[in-house]
C-alpha positions, 0 to 999 in steps of 0.5 A: 839691571837683571830682574830678580826671580822668586822661586817656590820649591816643592820637596816631594816624598811618597807623592806629597810635598814635605818640609823639614828643618836642616833636612830633618823632622820631615812633615807632610804639607800638601798635594803637589799638583794643587800647590803648583797650581797655586804658585802658578796663579800667585806670580811665582817666576819659576817652580822647582820640583825635587824628588828628595828620596830618589837618590837615597833610595837608588831609584828613578824620579817618579814622573807620573806626579811630575807630568801632572804638575807640569800640565797645570803650570805655565812657568818654567819648571826645574826638576831634580832627584835621582838624575844620574844619566842622559836617559834620566835627563831625557825622561824628565824633559819629556815629562814636562821639565824645562830644566833638569837639576843634578846633584849626587849624580854629577858628583859621581860623574862630573862629565854628566854635566858636560854631556847634558849641556852638549845635548840639551844646552847649558840653559837646561842644566842646573847644578844643585849644591847642598853645602855646610860648614865643616871646620870653617870650610864650605863642604859639599854634602849629599843624600840630604846632608847625610854624607859629607864629601871632600869637595870644596863648594866653590871649587866644585861650582867653578868646575861644574860651570866650566863643564856646562852647568848654566845655573847653580842652586846653592842650598845652605844646610846650616840655614835650611828651614831655620828661617833666620835669613839666607846664608849671605857669607856662603852665597858671597863666596860662590858669587865671587867665583862663578859667572852663571846665575845663582839661586839662593836657597835655605833660610828665608823667614820673612820679606826682609830676608829677600831684600837683604839677600838681593841688597847684600849679594847683588849677583844672586839671581833668585831667591828660593824658599819652601815653607814660608810660601807653603804655609802662606806666611808670605804671599809671592805677589805681596813679596814682589811688591815689597821688593819693588818698593825697595828698588829691587827690580822684579819680573812682572807680578 
């Protein structure tokens, strides 16, 4: 049985870690370098770094902060925000990322996934999907949930994995920051149709939410969260011990 991963997420805006609810009401949280160092010490399996306004503002991801974060940690680092070309992949990887997350850029040009997978390997290409319920269907949204596309979440994930995406992060906009548990229905719909690792994002509020996630949707590979870790409502080492006690196999603490 594959071990499960616990992954904190740093949403970066103007050089600071921020967090909101349903992608609104954004509040300042912390310095990204200090927070990254903390997670590296606390037993996080990986770290995700999103420059959350890069696509909205039509600019490149800020690599100066990324370089500082990468220099302070020894766990895999996934980076996203404003990734639209192979040159963006190259720039971010050279700045210290281990994997690159694409969202809006891949929707605009799906062959970016294929080209990046061929050049850097599928294990380097992470598709990030923001999805929400629209007329009882799971629709892909962009620009932090501001723009609803015509893409069906499951169909898009299948196509992207066939093009070479090696991992999928599914963030439920409906549950983002709400702290009432992961979107099990949405995750189950995705996991039934793809054969690449799936990372669940959006909704974690307590330790039991992670247990319910891994028990209810066994194909989910990892749980990702932000504010509950940022505000130290849950300690990652304690969470892993709790999950181990509940027969969920974790990576080393």
